TORPA-4810 file (N, C-alpha, C, O; in nm, 3 decimals):
<nodes>
NODE_1_17.835_-8.843_9.104_17.936_-8.746_9.147_18.074_-8.790_9.099_18.108_-8.908_9.107_M
NODE_2_18.153_-8.695_9.049_18.288_-8.727_9.007_18.369_-8.781_9.125_18.357_-8.730_9.236_R
NODE_3_18.453_-8.885_9.101_18.529_-8.944_9.213_18.613_-8.845_9.289_18.621_-8.852_9.411_P
NODE_4_18.678_-8.750_9.217_18.766_-8.656_9.288_18.686_-8.563_9.377_18.735_-8.520_9.482_W
NODE_5_18.560_-8.530_9.336_18.478_-8.444_9.420_18.439_-8.518_9.548_18.443_-8.460_9.657_I
NODE_6_18.400_-8.645_9.534_18.365_-8.723_9.652_18.483_-8.733_9.748_18.468_-8.719_9.869_A
NODE_7_18.601_-8.758_9.691_18.721_-8.766_9.774_18.746_-8.636_9.847_18.778_-8.636_9.966_T
NODE_8_18.732_-8.525_9.776_18.758_-8.395_9.837_18.658_-8.363_9.946_18.694_-8.309_10.051_A
NODE_9_18.531_-8.397_9.923_18.431_-8.367_10.025_18.454_-8.450_10.150_18.439_-8.401_10.262_L
NODE_10_18.491_-8.577_10.132_18.522_-8.660_10.247_18.643_-8.607_10.321_18.645_-8.603_10.444_L
NODE_11_18.744_-8.565_10.245_18.863_-8.511_10.309_18.830_-8.385_10.386_18.883_-8.363_10.495_A
NODE_12_18.743_-8.301_10.331_18.702_-8.180_10.401_18.628_-8.213_10.530_18.644_-8.143_10.630_G
NODE_13_18.546_-8.320_10.528_18.474_-8.359_10.649_18.572_-8.404_10.757_18.559_-8.364_10.873_W
NODE_14_18.669_-8.486_10.719_18.767_-8.530_10.817_18.848_-8.414_10.869_18.881_-8.409_10.988_F
NODE_15_18.882_-8.318_10.783_18.957_-8.201_10.827_18.880_-8.124_10.934_18.939_-8.075_11.031_T
NODE_16_18.750_-8.115_10.916_18.670_-8.036_11.008_18.643_-8.110_11.140_18.607_-8.047_11.240_A
NODE_17_18.659_-8.243_11.141_18.619_-8.317_11.260_18.735_-8.377_11.337_18.721_-8.405_11.456_T
NODE_18_18.849_-8.397_11.273_18.962_-8.456_11.343_19.052_-8.348_11.400_19.067_-8.242_11.339_L
NODE_19_19.113_-8.371_11.514_19.211_-8.275_11.567_19.325_-8.256_11.469_19.360_-8.348_11.396_P
NODE_20_19.383_-8.136_11.468_19.487_-8.103_11.370_19.605_-8.199_11.378_19.666_-8.230_11.276_A
NODE_21_19.639_-8.248_11.501_19.757_-8.332_11.512_19.736_-8.468_11.447_19.833_-8.542_11.426_Q
NODE_22_19.611_-8.503_11.413_19.584_-8.631_11.349_19.587_-8.619_11.197_19.575_-8.720_11.128_E
NODE_23_19.604_-8.499_11.145_19.617_-8.479_11.002_19.766_-8.484_10.967_19.851_-8.449_11.048_I
NODE_24_19.794_-8.529_10.844_19.934_-8.543_10.803_20.010_-8.412_10.820_19.956_-8.304_10.798_S
NODE_25_20.136_-8.424_10.859_20.218_-8.307_10.890_20.249_-8.226_10.764_20.254_-8.280_10.654_A
NODE_26_20.269_-8.096_10.783_20.308_-8.007_10.675_20.459_-7.996_10.669_20.526_-8.013_10.771_L
NODE_27_20.514_-7.970_10.551_20.660_-7.957_10.541_20.709_-7.830_10.606_20.642_-7.727_10.597_P
NODE_28_20.825_-7.833_10.671_20.882_-7.709_10.728_20.925_-7.619_10.614_20.964_-7.668_10.508_P
NODE_29_20.919_-7.485_10.633_20.879_-7.413_10.755_20.732_-7.371_10.753_20.695_-7.276_10.821_P
NODE_30_20.649_-7.440_10.676_20.511_-7.396_10.655_20.432_-7.382_10.784_20.365_-7.281_10.802_V
NODE_31_20.436_-7.479_10.876_20.354_-7.462_10.998_20.384_-7.334_11.074_20.292_-7.267_11.121_P
NODE_32_20.510_-7.300_11.087_20.546_-7.179_11.161_20.499_-7.053_11.087_20.453_-6.958_11.150_E
NODE_33_20.510_-7.053_10.955_20.463_-6.939_10.876_20.312_-6.923_10.893_20.263_-6.811_10.913_V
NODE_34_20.240_-7.032_10.885_20.095_-7.026_10.902_20.056_-6.976_11.040_19.964_-6.895_11.053_L
NODE_35_20.126_-7.022_11.143_20.097_-6.976_11.279_20.124_-6.827_11.293_20.047_-6.756_11.359_R
NODE_36_20.231_-6.780_11.232_20.264_-6.637_11.245_20.162_-6.550_11.170_20.128_-6.442_11.216_S
NODE_37_20.116_-6.598_11.056_20.012_-6.524_10.983_19.885_-6.515_11.066_19.825_-6.409_11.078_I
NODE_38_19.847_-6.628_11.122_19.725_-6.630_11.203_19.736_-6.538_11.324_19.640_-6.468_11.359_R
NODE_39_19.852_-6.537_11.388_19.870_-6.453_11.507_19.862_-6.304_11.472_19.816_-6.224_11.553_A
NODE_40_19.906_-6.268_11.352_19.907_-6.127_11.311_19.778_-6.083_11.244_19.762_-5.965_11.214_A
NODE_41_19.687_-6.175_11.220_19.567_-6.148_11.142_19.456_-6.089_11.229_19.353_-6.152_11.252_D
NODE_42_19.479_-5.967_11.277_19.381_-5.903_11.365_19.252_-5.868_11.292_19.145_-5.859_11.353_T
NODE_43_19.261_-5.849_11.160_19.142_-5.817_11.083_19.064_-5.939_11.038_18.961_-5.926_10.973_G
NODE_44_19.113_-6.057_11.073_19.047_-6.184_11.039_19.021_-6.194_10.889_18.911_-6.228_10.845_R
NODE_45_19.124_-6.163_10.811_19.112_-6.169_10.666_19.138_-6.309_10.611_19.088_-6.345_10.505_L
NODE_46_19.217_-6.387_10.684_19.255_-6.520_10.635_19.140_-6.619_10.650_19.055_-6.604_10.738_A
NODE_47_19.139_-6.720_10.565_19.044_-6.829_10.581_19.081_-6.909_10.706_19.192_-6.895_10.758_V
NODE_48_18.991_-6.990_10.755_19.022_-7.076_10.868_19.122_-7.184_10.825_19.139_-7.212_10.707_S
NODE_49_19.186_-7.244_10.924_19.277_-7.354_10.892_19.201_-7.469_10.825_19.253_-7.531_10.732_E
NODE_50_19.080_-7.497_10.872_19.001_-7.605_10.813_18.974_-7.578_10.665_18.986_-7.668_10.582_E
NODE_51_18.937_-7.453_10.633_18.911_-7.418_10.494_19.039_-7.424_10.412_19.037_-7.466_10.296_D
NODE_52_19.150_-7.382_10.471_19.278_-7.389_10.400_19.315_-7.531_10.365_19.354_-7.559_10.251_G
NODE_53_19.303_-7.622_10.460_19.334_-7.762_10.433_19.242_-7.819_10.325_19.285_-7.897_10.240_R
NODE_54_19.116_-7.778_10.329_19.020_-7.824_10.229_19.059_-7.775_10.090_19.047_-7.850_9.992_F
NODE_55_19.104_-7.650_10.079_19.148_-7.598_9.950_19.265_-7.679_9.895_19.271_-7.710_9.776_L
NODE_56_19.358_-7.713_9.982_19.473_-7.793_9.939_19.427_-7.927_9.880_19.476_-7.970_9.776_R
NODE_57_19.332_-7.991_9.948_19.281_-8.119_9.901_19.208_-8.102_9.767_19.226_-8.184_9.677_V
NODE_58_19.128_-7.997_9.754_19.055_-7.974_9.630_19.150_-7.956_9.512_19.130_-8.016_9.406_L
NODE_59_19.252_-7.873_9.530_19.347_-7.849_9.420_19.419_-7.979_9.382_19.431_-8.011_9.264_V
NODE_60_19.466_-8.052_9.482_19.542_-8.173_9.454_19.456_-8.281_9.391_19.499_-8.345_9.295_A
NODE_61_19.335_-8.303_9.443_19.251_-8.409_9.388_19.195_-8.372_9.252_19.170_-8.460_9.169_T
NODE_62_19.174_-8.245_9.227_19.132_-8.201_9.093_19.247_-8.215_8.993_19.222_-8.225_8.873_R
NODE_63_19.369_-8.217_9.039_19.484_-8.217_8.948_19.500_-8.083_8.881_19.546_-8.075_8.767_G
NODE_64_19.462_-7.977_8.952_19.463_-7.843_8.893_19.606_-7.795_8.869_19.692_-7.808_8.956_A
NODE_65_19.629_-7.740_8.752_19.762_-7.689_8.717_19.762_-7.539_8.692_19.869_-7.478_8.689_T
NODE_66_19.645_-7.479_8.674_19.635_-7.335_8.653_19.533_-7.280_8.751_19.412_-7.284_8.726_S
NODE_67_19.583_-7.227_8.864_19.497_-7.186_8.975_19.498_-7.034_8.985_19.604_-6.971_8.983_V
NODE_68_19.379_-6.976_8.997_19.364_-6.832_9.015_19.300_-6.807_9.151_19.197_-6.866_9.184_L
NODE_69_19.363_-6.718_9.229_19.304_-6.674_9.355_19.271_-6.526_9.343_19.357_-6.445_9.307_E
NODE_70_19.147_-6.490_9.373_19.103_-6.351_9.370_19.082_-6.306_9.514_18.985_-6.346_9.579_I
NODE_71_19.173_-6.225_9.564_19.170_-6.182_9.702_19.269_-6.258_9.786_19.232_-6.345_9.864_G
NODE_72_19.397_-6.225_9.770_19.503_-6.302_9.836_19.519_-6.266_9.983_19.570_-6.346_10.061_A
NODE_73_19.476_-6.145_10.022_19.494_-6.097_10.159_19.640_-6.111_10.201_19.728_-6.057_10.134_A
NODE_74_19.666_-6.182_10.309_19.803_-6.192_10.361_19.876_-6.320_10.318_19.984_-6.351_10.368_N
NODE_75_19.817_-6.393_10.224_19.884_-6.510_10.169_19.853_-6.641_10.236_19.906_-6.745_10.195_G
NODE_76_19.768_-6.640_10.337_19.739_-6.763_10.411_19.675_-6.869_10.321_19.722_-6.983_10.315_Y
NODE_77_19.569_-6.832_10.251_19.505_-6.927_10.161_19.594_-6.961_10.043_19.590_-7.073_9.992_S
NODE_78_19.675_-6.863_9.998_19.766_-6.889_9.888_19.867_-6.998_9.920_19.908_-7.073_9.832_G
NODE_79_19.908_-7.006_10.047_20.000_-7.112_10.088_19.932_-7.247_10.074_19.992_-7.342_10.021_I
NODE_80_19.809_-7.258_10.120_19.738_-7.385_10.107_19.715_-7.421_9.961_19.732_-7.537_9.923_W
NODE_81_19.675_-7.323_9.880_19.658_-7.349_9.737_19.790_-7.393_9.674_19.794_-7.484_9.592_L
NODE_82_19.899_-7.327_9.714_20.030_-7.361_9.662_20.075_-7.500_9.700_20.137_-7.570_9.619_G
NODE_83_20.043_-7.543_9.821_20.078_-7.679_9.863_20.005_-7.781_9.776_20.062_-7.884_9.741_L
NODE_84_19.879_-7.753_9.743_19.806_-7.842_9.654_19.863_-7.841_9.514_19.878_-7.946_9.451_G
NODE_85_19.896_-7.721_9.464_19.949_-7.710_9.329_20.087_-7.773_9.316_20.123_-7.822_9.209_A
NODE_86_20.164_-7.772_9.422_20.295_-7.838_9.417_20.280_-7.987_9.389_20.365_-8.046_9.322_R
NODE_87_20.174_-8.047_9.438_20.150_-8.189_9.413_20.115_-8.216_9.268_20.139_-8.326_9.218_E
NODE_88_20.057_-8.118_9.200_20.011_-8.139_9.062_20.110_-8.086_8.958_20.090_-8.105_8.838_T
NODE_89_20.215_-8.019_9.004_20.304_-7.952_8.910_20.243_-7.824_8.856_20.284_-7.775_8.751_G
NODE_90_20.145_-7.768_8.929_20.074_-7.651_8.882_20.131_-7.521_8.936_20.232_-7.519_9.005_G
NODE_91_20.062_-7.412_8.902_20.100_-7.278_8.943_19.977_-7.202_8.991_19.865_-7.226_8.945_R
NODE_92_20.000_-7.110_9.084_19.894_-7.027_9.140_19.926_-6.881_9.113_20.038_-6.836_9.139_V
NODE_93_19.829_-6.807_9.061_19.837_-6.662_9.054_19.737_-6.606_9.153_19.617_-6.631_9.141_V
NODE_94_19.785_-6.531_9.251_19.700_-6.476_9.357_19.700_-6.323_9.347_19.806_-6.261_9.355_A
NODE_95_19.583_-6.264_9.329_19.570_-6.120_9.309_19.519_-6.055_9.436_19.422_-6.100_9.496_I
NODE_96_19.586_-5.946_9.478_19.545_-5.872_9.596_19.543_-5.723_9.564_19.640_-5.668_9.513_E
NODE_97_19.432_-5.658_9.596_19.414_-5.516_9.565_19.499_-5.426_9.654_19.561_-5.332_9.606_Y
NODE_98_19.502_-5.455_9.783_19.569_-5.367_9.879_19.720_-5.383_9.871_19.770_-5.494_9.887_D
NODE_99_19.796_-5.274_9.845_19.941_-5.285_9.828_20.012_-5.342_9.951_20.102_-5.425_9.939_P
NODE_100_19.971_-5.298_10.071_20.034_-5.348_10.192_20.013_-5.496_10.212_20.106_-5.569_10.245_G
NODE_101_19.890_-5.541_10.191_19.861_-5.683_10.207_19.931_-5.765_10.099_19.977_-5.876_10.126_R
NODE_102_19.939_-5.711_9.978_20.008_-5.783_9.871_20.155_-5.802_9.905_20.211_-5.909_9.882_A
NODE_103_20.218_-5.698_9.959_20.358_-5.709_10.000_20.374_-5.814_10.110_20.467_-5.895_10.108_T
NODE_104_20.283_-5.811_10.206_20.287_-5.910_10.315_20.266_-6.051_10.261_20.334_-6.144_10.303_E
NODE_105_20.171_-6.066_10.168_20.145_-6.197_10.110_20.267_-6.251_10.038_20.301_-6.369_10.054_A
NODE_106_20.333_-6.167_9.960_20.452_-6.211_9.888_20.562_-6.255_9.985_20.631_-6.354_9.960_A
NODE_107_20.577_-6.181_10.096_20.677_-6.217_10.195_20.643_-6.351_10.260_20.732_-6.433_10.284_A
NODE_108_20.516_-6.373_10.289_20.476_-6.499_10.351_20.492_-6.618_10.256_20.532_-6.726_10.297_N
NODE_109_20.462_-6.596_10.131_20.483_-6.702_10.031_20.632_-6.736_10.023_20.670_-6.853_10.013_I
NODE_110_20.714_-6.635_10.026_20.860_-6.656_10.021_20.907_-6.732_10.144_20.985_-6.826_10.132_R
NODE_111_20.859_-6.693_10.262_20.898_-6.761_10.385_20.854_-6.907_10.384_20.922_-6.993_10.442_R
NODE_112_20.742_-6.936_10.320_20.692_-7.073_10.313_20.761_-7.157_10.206_20.735_-7.277_10.194_A
NODE_113_20.851_-7.094_10.130_20.923_-7.168_10.027_20.840_-7.203_9.906_20.860_-7.308_9.845_G
NODE_114_20.745_-7.116_9.871_20.652_-7.147_9.762_20.658_-7.049_9.646_20.565_-7.042_9.567_L
NODE_115_20.766_-6.973_9.635_20.775_-6.874_9.528_20.782_-6.939_9.389_20.752_-6.875_9.289_T
NODE_116_20.822_-7.065_9.384_20.825_-7.134_9.256_20.687_-7.181_9.213_20.669_-7.225_9.099_D
NODE_117_20.590_-7.171_9.302_20.455_-7.219_9.274_20.353_-7.105_9.275_20.261_-7.104_9.192_V
NODE_118_20.367_-7.010_9.367_20.267_-6.904_9.386_20.325_-6.769_9.348_20.434_-6.731_9.392_V
NODE_119_20.251_-6.696_9.263_20.290_-6.560_9.226_20.184_-6.462_9.275_20.066_-6.476_9.243_R
NODE_120_20.227_-6.363_9.352_20.136_-6.260_9.402_20.135_-6.143_9.304_20.241_-6.093_9.264_I
NODE_121_20.017_-6.100_9.265_19.999_-5.985_9.176_19.923_-5.879_9.253_19.813_-5.904_9.301_V
NODE_122_19.981_-5.760_9.265_19.912_-5.649_9.332_19.836_-5.568_9.229_19.894_-5.524_9.129_Q
NODE_123_19.708_-5.549_9.253_19.630_-5.468_9.160_19.482_-5.500_9.170_19.440_-5.586_9.248_G
NODE_124_19.405_-5.429_9.089_19.261_-5.450_9.079_19.236_-5.576_8.997_19.275_-5.582_8.880_D
NODE_125_19.173_-5.675_9.056_19.153_-5.802_8.986_19.073_-5.785_8.858_19.094_-5.860_8.762_A
NODE_126_18.982_-5.689_8.854_18.904_-5.667_8.732_18.994_-5.623_8.616_18.964_-5.649_8.500_F
NODE_127_19.103_-5.557_8.649_19.199_-5.515_8.546_19.306_-5.620_8.523_19.353_-5.638_8.410_A
NODE_128_19.346_-5.690_8.628_19.457_-5.784_8.617_19.419_-5.916_8.552_19.499_-5.974_8.479_E
NODE_129_19.300_-5.965_8.577_19.261_-6.095_8.522_19.265_-6.097_8.369_19.316_-6.193_8.312_I
NODE_130_19.213_-5.994_8.299_19.222_-5.997_8.152_19.365_-5.998_8.099_19.387_-6.036_7.984_P
NODE_131_19.462_-5.958_8.182_19.602_-5.958_8.139_19.667_-6.095_8.152_19.775_-6.118_8.098_R
NODE_132_19.602_-6.186_8.223_19.658_-6.319_8.241_19.627_-6.405_8.119_19.519_-6.396_8.061_L
NODE_133_19.723_-6.487_8.080_19.707_-6.571_7.962_19.642_-6.704_7.997_19.655_-6.753_8.109_A
NODE_134_19.571_-6.762_7.901_19.523_-6.898_7.913_19.396_-6.915_7.993_19.330_-6.819_8.034_G
NODE_135_19.364_-7.042_8.015_19.245_-7.080_8.090_19.284_-7.119_8.233_19.401_-7.142_8.263_M
NODE_136_19.183_-7.127_8.319_19.204_-7.170_8.457_19.126_-7.299_8.480_19.016_-7.316_8.428_F
NODE_137_19.185_-7.390_8.556_19.109_-7.509_8.592_19.068_-7.508_8.739_19.001_-7.601_8.786_D
NODE_138_19.107_-7.403_8.812_19.064_-7.388_8.951_19.068_-7.240_8.986_19.168_-7.173_8.964_F
NODE_139_18.957_-7.190_9.039_18.947_-7.049_9.080_18.897_-7.045_9.224_18.798_-7.109_9.259_V
NODE_140_18.967_-6.966_9.307_18.922_-6.944_9.444_18.893_-6.796_9.462_18.981_-6.712_9.443_F
NODE_141_18.770_-6.765_9.499_18.725_-6.626_9.514_18.701_-6.594_9.661_18.620_-6.658_9.727_L
NODE_142_18.774_-6.493_9.710_18.757_-6.449_9.849_18.786_-6.299_9.855_18.879_-6.255_9.922_D
NODE_143_18.705_-6.223_9.784_18.725_-6.079_9.772_18.601_-6.007_9.826_18.528_-6.061_9.909_A
NODE_144_18.578_-5.883_9.778_18.464_-5.803_9.821_18.335_-5.876_9.785_18.308_-5.900_9.667_W
NODE_145_18.255_-5.910_9.884_18.142_-6.000_9.864_18.037_-5.949_9.766_17.989_-6.028_9.684_K
NODE_146_17.998_-5.819_9.768_17.899_-5.773_9.670_17.947_-5.785_9.525_17.865_-5.779_9.433_P
NODE_147_18.077_-5.801_9.504_18.130_-5.813_9.368_18.143_-5.958_9.320_18.194_-5.982_9.211_D
NODE_148_18.098_-6.053_9.399_18.116_-6.193_9.361_18.054_-6.224_9.224_18.117_-6.293_9.143_Y
NODE_149_17.935_-6.175_9.198_17.871_-6.202_9.068_17.952_-6.142_8.954_17.966_-6.206_8.849_K
NODE_150_18.005_-6.022_8.972_18.087_-5.960_8.867_18.214_-6.040_8.843_18.255_-6.059_8.728_K
NODE_151_18.277_-6.087_8.951_18.397_-6.169_8.933_18.364_-6.300_8.862_18.438_-6.344_8.774_F
NODE_152_18.254_-6.362_8.899_18.215_-6.486_8.833_18.192_-6.464_8.684_18.241_-6.541_8.602_F
NODE_153_18.119_-6.358_8.648_18.092_-6.329_8.507_18.222_-6.306_8.430_18.232_-6.344_8.313_D
NODE_154_18.321_-6.245_8.494_18.448_-6.218_8.428_18.527_-6.346_8.407_18.588_-6.365_8.301_L
NODE_155_18.527_-6.434_8.506_18.615_-6.551_8.503_18.552_-6.671_8.435_18.623_-6.753_8.377_V
NODE_156_18.421_-6.684_8.441_18.356_-6.804_8.390_18.399_-6.842_8.247_18.425_-6.959_8.222_Y
NODE_157_18.406_-6.748_8.154_18.450_-6.786_8.019_18.593_-6.840_8.015_18.630_-6.909_7.920_P
NODE_158_18.673_-6.810_8.116_18.811_-6.856_8.122_18.827_-6.984_8.203_18.938_-7.037_8.215_R
NODE_159_18.717_-7.034_8.258_18.721_-7.157_8.336_18.707_-7.275_8.241_18.607_-7.287_8.170_L
NODE_160_18.807_-7.362_8.239_18.808_-7.474_8.146_18.696_-7.573_8.179_18.657_-7.585_8.295_A
NODE_161_18.644_-7.644_8.079_18.549_-7.752_8.109_18.613_-7.851_8.206_18.728_-7.893_8.189_P
NODE_162_18.538_-7.888_8.307_18.594_-7.971_8.413_18.661_-7.890_8.522_18.711_-7.946_8.619_G
NODE_163_18.662_-7.758_8.505_18.723_-7.670_8.603_18.632_-7.649_8.723_18.513_-7.680_8.719_G
NODE_164_18.691_-7.595_8.829_18.619_-7.578_8.955_18.628_-7.433_9.000_18.736_-7.374_9.001_V
NODE_165_18.514_-7.376_9.037_18.507_-7.239_9.089_18.463_-7.249_9.235_18.354_-7.297_9.265_F
NODE_166_18.550_-7.202_9.324_18.524_-7.210_9.468_18.512_-7.068_9.523_18.595_-6.982_9.492_V
NODE_167_18.410_-7.043_9.603_18.391_-6.912_9.664_18.380_-6.925_9.815_18.321_-7.021_9.866_A
NODE_168_18.437_-6.829_9.886_18.443_-6.834_10.032_18.335_-6.746_10.095_18.283_-6.654_10.032_H
NODE_169_18.302_-6.777_10.220_18.206_-6.700_10.301_18.063_-6.709_10.250_17.984_-6.617_10.273_N
NODE_170_18.028_-6.817_10.182_17.894_-6.825_10.124_17.788_-6.863_10.227_17.669_-6.863_10.195_V
NODE_171_17.829_-6.896_10.348_17.734_-6.924_10.456_17.722_-6.805_10.550_17.613_-6.752_10.572_V
NODE_172_17.837_-6.761_10.605_17.829_-6.655_10.706_17.805_-6.516_10.646_17.768_-6.424_10.718_N
NODE_173_17.826_-6.500_10.513_17.801_-6.371_10.449_17.714_-6.385_10.325_17.725_-6.308_10.230_K
NODE_174_17.627_-6.484_10.329_17.546_-6.514_10.210_17.455_-6.398_10.169_17.424_-6.383_10.051_K
NODE_175_17.414_-6.316_10.265_17.325_-6.205_10.231_17.394_-6.097_10.149_17.328_-6.012_10.088_N
NODE_176_17.527_-6.099_10.147_17.602_-5.999_10.071_17.628_-6.042_9.927_17.686_-5.966_9.850_E
NODE_177_17.586_-6.163_9.890_17.622_-6.215_9.758_17.508_-6.293_9.694_17.531_-6.389_9.621_M
NODE_178_17.385_-6.252_9.720_17.270_-6.327_9.671_17.267_-6.344_9.519_17.235_-6.453_9.472_E
NODE_179_17.298_-6.240_9.439_17.298_-6.262_9.293_17.397_-6.370_9.250_17.367_-6.449_9.160_P
NODE_180_17.513_-6.374_9.312_17.613_-6.476_9.281_17.560_-6.615_9.316_17.570_-6.707_9.235_F
NODE_181_17.504_-6.630_9.435_17.455_-6.760_9.477_17.341_-6.809_9.388_17.336_-6.927_9.354_L
NODE_182_17.251_-6.720_9.349_17.143_-6.760_9.257_17.202_-6.810_9.126_17.155_-6.909_9.069_R
NODE_183_17.306_-6.742_9.078_17.366_-6.780_8.950_17.429_-6.918_8.954_17.401_-7.001_8.868_T
NODE_184_17.513_-6.943_9.055_17.584_-7.071_9.056_17.491_-7.188_9.088_17.517_-7.301_9.047_I
NODE_185_17.383_-7.161_9.162_17.293_-7.270_9.199_17.194_-7.305_9.089_17.131_-7.411_9.094_L
NODE_186_17.178_-7.217_8.989_17.083_-7.242_8.881_17.150_-7.251_8.744_17.081_-7.275_8.644_T
NODE_187_17.280_-7.233_8.737_17.350_-7.231_8.608_17.342_-7.368_8.541_17.370_-7.470_8.604_H
NODE_188_17.303_-7.372_8.412_17.284_-7.502_8.345_17.413_-7.579_8.319_17.407_-7.699_8.293_P
NODE_189_17.528_-7.514_8.327_17.654_-7.582_8.299_17.738_-7.602_8.424_17.857_-7.630_8.415_A
NODE_190_17.676_-7.589_8.542_17.749_-7.606_8.668_17.679_-7.708_8.757_17.556_-7.713_8.766_L
NODE_191_17.761_-7.790_8.823_17.715_-7.865_8.939_17.769_-7.792_9.061_17.890_-7.772_9.072_F
NODE_192_17.683_-7.753_9.152_17.726_-7.674_9.267_17.681_-7.738_9.398_17.569_-7.787_9.409_T
NODE_193_17.770_-7.737_9.495_17.734_-7.775_9.631_17.797_-7.675_9.726_17.895_-7.608_9.692_T
NODE_194_17.741_-7.665_9.845_17.793_-7.576_9.949_17.833_-7.660_10.068_17.754_-7.740_10.119_I
NODE_195_17.956_-7.643_10.112_18.009_-7.720_10.224_18.061_-7.624_10.331_18.084_-7.506_10.303_V
NODE_196_18.077_-7.673_10.451_18.125_-7.590_10.562_18.232_-7.662_10.642_18.206_-7.711_10.751_S
NODE_197_18.355_-7.668_10.587_18.465_-7.719_10.669_18.479_-7.641_10.798_18.517_-7.695_10.902_P
NODE_198_18.448_-7.510_10.791_18.437_-7.425_10.910_18.302_-7.355_10.902_18.220_-7.391_10.817_S
NODE_199_18.277_-7.258_10.987_18.147_-7.192_10.990_18.125_-7.096_10.874_18.014_-7.049_10.853_H
NODE_200_18.231_-7.066_10.797_18.221_-6.962_10.693_18.155_-7.012_10.565_18.081_-6.938_10.501_E
NODE_201_18.179_-7.134_10.530_18.114_-7.193_10.414_18.184_-7.165_10.282_18.235_-7.056_10.260_G
NODE_202_18.186_-7.266_10.194_18.241_-7.251_10.060_18.148_-7.317_9.960_18.096_-7.426_9.983_M
NODE_203_18.128_-7.249_9.847_18.058_-7.310_9.735_18.160_-7.372_9.642_18.267_-7.317_9.619_S
NODE_204_18.125_-7.488_9.589_18.212_-7.557_9.494_18.130_-7.583_9.369_18.033_-7.658_9.373_I
NODE_205_18.169_-7.521_9.259_18.096_-7.533_9.133_18.184_-7.600_9.028_18.295_-7.555_9.000_S
NODE_206_18.135_-7.708_8.972_18.207_-7.785_8.871_18.150_-7.753_8.734_18.030_-7.767_8.713_Y
NODE_207_18.234_-7.711_8.641_18.189_-7.673_8.507_18.181_-7.798_8.420_18.282_-7.865_8.395_K
NODE_208_18.062_-7.828_8.374_18.041_-7.955_8.303_18.077_-7.948_8.155_18.104_-8.051_8.093_T
NODE_209_18.077_-7.828_8.100_18.104_-7.819_7.956_18.156_-7.679_7.921_18.184_-7.651_7.805_R
</nodes>
C-alpha cells in the first residue's frame, strides 16, 4: 500500500473514533461556517463531518493540486476539500447543477475565506467537465447516484496516473450505483478500497497507470 494511502486511512479511522474536540482545531471562521451549513441542511445534502475531515486528509496527504468535485451542494464538502488543497498549494473546482445551491455554495466558500482555493461552477457537470483544462489528480463524486458510472467514464481519462477517485454514499446507497461499483472494484488499472468514516461510506480508487 502506498504510504500516503495508509496515512489517510489511519487518519480517517481516528476521525471516526475520536471526539471532535480532540482533533486539531480549524482556522476561523471555518468552524462557524460549517456549523451554520449543517444547521440549515434540512435536505441532508452535505457529507458528514467525519467524511469531510477524511476528505481534507486525503487531499493533503495525496499532495493533490488539481481537485474536481462533482456535486457541490451547499459547499460543505468543498470547504473540507479546500482546506486540504490549501496545504498543497492546489485548487478545487466544484460543480453544482442546482442554481440555488450553487449560489449558496459560493457564499459559504466566501464566508470560509476559501475563494482563492475553491471555485464554484454552476451547471450540468456532463457539459462543464469537458470545458475544464488539464488533468485531475483528485476527484470527489457526490452527485446523482445512478449516474456514477457515467461520471466515472467521463472523468477517468482525465485522471492522472497516481490520481485518486473518491465516491460518496457507496455503502448506504450502494444499490443505486451497482454498475459503478463493479467497474471500480474490477478495473485493471485501479486499486480500490471502501471505507466508512461515517455510515455513508466512500470508495477510494487509486489509478496505477
